[in-house]
N, C-alpha and C positions, 0 to 999 in steps of 0.2 A: 061127416066129421070135419071139424075145422082144422085146417092145416096151418102150421106155423112156418112162416118164411122170415128168415133173418136177412136184413139188407145191410150191406157194407158199401156205403156211398163213396168212401175214400176221399180222394184228392182231385184237384184240378177241375175238369169238367164232370167228374164223377157225380156230384150231387145233382147237376142239371139233367144228365141223361138218366139217372136213377129215377128222378121225378117223372120223366117222360115214360119210362118203362112201367112205373106203377100206375100212371094214368091209364095206360092201355090195359094193364092187368085188371084194374077196377072195372072197366067197361066190359071186357070179355067175361069176367067172372059173373057179372050180372046177367049176361046172356045165357051162360051155360050152367048157372047154379053152383058155382064153385065158391066154397066158403074158406076164408083164410084170415089170418092175423099177421100183421107186420111187426117185427121187432127190429128197430134200427139200432145199429151199434157202430162205434168208431173203429176204424181199421186203417192200416197204413200210416201215412202222415197224420191223419186225423187221430189215430190211436196214440201216436207219439205226442201230439199236442195235448191230448186229454189226459193221458196216464203214463207217458214216458216210454211206452212200448208199442210197436206196430200191431201187435196182437194182444191187447189187454185180456186179463183173465176173465173179466165179465163177458167180453166178446167171444172168447173161446168157449166158455161154458154155454153161452146162448146157441152157438153154432152146433155144439154137440147134441143139443136137445131139439134141434130144428128138423123140419121135414125137408127143407131145401134152403139153399143160400144163394142170394143174388149179390154179386160184386160188380161195382162199376169200374173204377180205375184208381190206381195208386201212384204216388211218386210226385216229385217236383224238384226244381233246381235248389231250393233251400236245404235239401237233404243230401246234395251231391257229395259233400265232404264231411257229413255228419257221422259220428261213431255208430249211431243206430239209424238204419235206413228203412223206409217203408217196405222195400222188396223183401226184407227179412221176415216180414209178417206173412207174405205169400208162401214162402218156403215152409214156415212154421205151421201154417194152417193145413197145407198139404200133408205134412208129416203127422200132425195131431189127428186129422180126420182120415188118415190112410187113403188119400185120394190117389189111386194107382193108375187110373185110366183117363187120359185126356182125349176128348172127342172134338174134332174140328171139322164141321161141314164146309165143303167148298162148292159153291154154286155160282153160276153166271146169270145175272139178271138181264133179261132182254133189253131193258131200257138203259143198261149201263155197259153194253158190250163194247162201246167205243172207248171206254176207259182202260180196257185190258191191253197190256203191252203185246199180246199175241194177235195174230191175224184172226179175223172172224171165223174162218174155216177150221182153225185149230181149237177154238173154244166151243164150237157147236156141240151141244149135248153134254157139256161138263157138269157133273153132279156126283161128287164122291165125298167120302168121309175119311179123314186121317185119324187113326186110333194109335195113340202114343203111350207106351208104358212109362209111368212117371216116377216110380219109387225105387227102381233098381238100376243096374248098369254102372257105367264109368263115373257118373256124377256122384254116386253114393259109395264108390269104392275108396280104397286108400290112395292118398295123393302124397307122393314123396319127392321133395325138391332138394337136391344136394348141390354142391358147389358147381360141378360141371356135368351133371346128368340129372334126369328126373324120370319118374314113372308114375303112371296112373293105373290102378287095378280095376278091371272090368269084371264084375261078378253078376251072374244070373243063376237062379235055381230053376229047376223044372217046374216047381209050383208057381213061381212068379210068371213064367212064360205061359203056363197052362191057363192061369187066371186071365191074363190079357187076351189070349187067343179066344177063349170062350166068349169074352165080351165082344170081340170083333165078329165072331161067327153069329152071335145072336143079333147084332146090328144088321148083318148081311141078310139074315132071314127075313127081315122086314123091308129089305131094299131089293137090289138086283141079284142077290144070292151068289155073290162072288167075293172072295177074299184074296187080296194080294199080300203075301207075307214078304217083308223086305229084310234082308240080312247081308252078311259078307262071309258066307259059309266056306268060300274057297280059301279063306285066310284065317278067320277067327274061330277059336274054340267055342266061345259063347254063341256064335252064329250057327255052328254045327248043332249044338244043343237046341237052339231056337228052332231050326228047321225040323229036327227030329220031333220035338214036341208039337210043332204045328201040324205035322203029318198025323200024329196020334190024335190030336183034338179033332181034326177034320173027319175022322171016322165017326165021331159023335154027331156030325151034322151032314148026313148024306145028301141033303137037298142043297147044299152050298158047295160051289166049286172053289178049290184052293189052287192058286198058282204061286210060285216063288220067283222073286226077282232079287238080283244083287243090287245093293244100294246105289252104285254108280249108274247102272242101267235104269233103275227106277227114277233117278234124278233127271235123266234125259227124257224118259217117256213122259214125265210130268209136264215137260215143256212142249215136246213134239206131238204127243198123242194123249193128252190128259183125259179124254173121254173114255179111254180104255179102263179106267179105274172105277171101282164101286166102293169097296171098303179096303183101305190100306192099313196094315198093322205092322208096327215095328218097335224096336227097342228105344230107350230113352234118348241117346245121342243122335241116332239117325232120325228119330221122330222130331227132335228139336229142329234139326236142319230142314227136313222135308216139309214139316208143317209150315215153317216160315216161307219156304219156296212156294208152297201151294197158295199161300195168302196173297201172292203177287198176281195170280191168275185173274181175279175179278177186277184188278186195277185200283182197288181202294180197300183199306182196312175197315172203313166205316159201315160195312154191311155184313160183317162176319162175326157170328157168335161162337161160343165154345162152352164145353161142359167138362168137369172133372168129377169122376165117379169113385166112390168107395164100394166095398163089397156089401156092407150091411148098413152103413150110416148115411147121412145126408150127402147130396151131391151139390157141387158149386157151379154156378153159371155166370159167365162174364163175357164181355166183348174182348176181342183180341187186341184192340188198340190201347194206347196209353192214356195218360191223364191230360195231355195237351194243355199244359199250363199257360201257353201263349194265348189261348183263346178263352180261358176259363172266365166265367162271369159275364161274357159278352152275349150269351143267348144264341150263339150261332153253331154250337156243336151238333154233329149228326147223331141222332138218338137211335138209328136203325139197329146197330149191333146190339145195343142194350135191349131194345124191344124184341128182337129175334132171340136173344138169350132168354127172355121171359117165355117165348113160345117153346123153346127147347125144354125149359123147366116144366111147363105144363105137360108136354108129351112124355118126357123121360122120367120125371119124378112122380107125376100124378096120373099118368095114363089118360090125360085129357086131350086126346087127339083133336077133337072138334075145336077146342079153344086154340090150340096151336095152329091149326089150319086157317082159322079165322084171321089170326094175326098175320100169318105168312101171305095169305091171299090179299089182305089189306095193304101190306107193304108192296107187293107186286103191283097192285092197282094204282097206288099212289105214285110209284116211280114211273109207271106207264103214262100217268097224267102229266109228266114232266115237272112234278113238284120235287125239287132237289135242293139240298143244302149246299153251302159254298164249296165244300170239299168234292162234291159231285158235279160242280159246274153250274149250280143254280144260285138262288138268292134267298131261299126259304130259311127262316129262323128255326131254332129247336122247337119252339112252341107251335109254329105253323106246320112243320112236318108232323109233329105229334097229333095235332088236331086233324090233319088230313088223313092220317092213318086211322084214327078213331072214327072219322066220318065214313071211311071205306070198309069198316068192319061188317 
């Protein structure tokens, strides 16, 4: 059956890296017999320019009927003081598609170990996933600002916690079979419920080990002993901070993909970096995060593990050949990096 993939190239370097990702997808698809159609839609600043809204209705309708969504990057300086901003489109699409789970793999590439701010012995064997709950918590609670005081309401239901926990445990079953649940249960009522539900869900997955960490302790471990982690799962606010902390470990944002999953609808795959307007159109953007996002899509939305591994192994081989874009310390262009990865498939 032909799969429908909606592409949202967005702004800045977005169109360039999206083109690279689709080149790799086309080559891999021909090798594994994967049939798909691409439906390109405006989003972010491109959506504002085309239809006055970062998430045009035609784009939203297309994503709702898609099998998967690829997003490149959004934003730019021209929108900094605009009443309508590209980032509003990202919040809207998360809400409309009920994208409740953000998945961010953290892996150290052998060829790029020197870029990490940590000593080599600290990053040896680092390969974990941060699973962040996206639709609940303090970001979506009531925000009250008065003259001389303010308060933000942090809400979580047991069902919301149960849903994200099950997703984390299922991911762990395909990896190292260990889940680290992060909370602040010594202080917060929401964290007490979080830990209680985590313990309940763990009984459904007897093959997976569950450990609990307080968020302050987890933040230290992520720097001092990051190889201890396999699957990390946490609430929205903690996940926002810890996923950004984890992105520092490889020393570059240019090699890190991510996914956002719904329960029954399409998932969205994107690099974690921004639109880099300062280098847009120069042909020097690093396409690896986008290409690895394509690999995540093949594995997680279409169960095409062979295709995902072809891409991931090709990226490894290319980096080991010292083919590097400028952000990685080399001189390869976007096109040269893409061509090298395709040659190594």
